[in-house]
C-alpha positions in Angstrom: 26.3 -7.5 -37.5 28.8 -8.1 -34.8 28.4 -10.6 -32.0 27.6 -7.8 -29.5 24.8 -6.5 -31.7 23.3 -10.0 -32.2 23.5 -10.7 -28.5 21.7 -7.3 -27.8 18.9 -8.2 -30.2 18.5 -11.7 -28.7 18.4 -10.3 -25.2 15.9 -7.6 -26.2 13.6 -10.2 -27.8 13.8 -12.4 -24.7 13.0 -9.5 -22.4 10.0 -8.6 -24.6 8.8 -12.2 -24.6 9.1 -12.5 -20.8 7.3 -9.2 -20.3 4.4 -10.3 -22.5 4.2 -13.6 -20.6 4.2 -11.9 -17.3 1.5 -9.4 -18.4 -0.6 -12.2 -19.7 -0.4 -14.2 -16.5 -0.7 -11.1 -14.2 -3.7 -9.7 -16.0 -5.6 -12.9 -16.2 -8.5 -12.1 -13.8 -10.8 -9.2 -13.1 -13.3 -8.8 -10.2 -15.8 -6.1 -10.3 -18.3 -5.2 -7.5 -21.0 -2.5 -8.0 -23.3 -1.3 -5.2 -26.4 0.7 -6.0 -28.5 2.3 -3.3 -31.8 3.9 -4.1 -33.6 6.0 -1.4 -37.0 7.6 -1.5 -38.7 9.7 1.2 -42.3 10.6 1.5 -43.6 12.8 4.3 -47.0 12.1 5.9 -49.1 14.0 8.4 -47.5 15.2 11.6 -44.0 14.0 12.6 -44.5 10.6 10.8 -42.3 9.9 7.8 -41.9 7.0 5.4 -38.5 6.0 4.0 -38.1 3.4 1.3 -34.5 2.2 0.7 -33.3 -0.6 -1.5 -29.7 -1.8 -2.1 -28.4 -3.9 -5.0 -25.0 -5.5 -5.0 -23.7 -7.0 -8.2 -20.5 -9.0 -8.5 -18.8 -10.1 -11.7 -15.8 -12.5 -11.7 -13.9 -12.7 -15.0 -11.0 -14.9 -13.9 -9.3 -16.9 -16.7 -9.3 -20.6 -16.2 -6.0 -22.1 -17.2 
């Protein structure tokens, strides 16, 4: 191998290592929020109606502690 080829291989390996490091640090956390709404209606006599509504919010934090 010539010097140019060796230098290209070394640069390629360094770029791959830096890319892996950046991806590891950049993808170190994940936040997820899920909102669930349930609605139920039941009609009664005349113009009177009953509406039951519940809402659930779940949050998950998966951040990596360094």
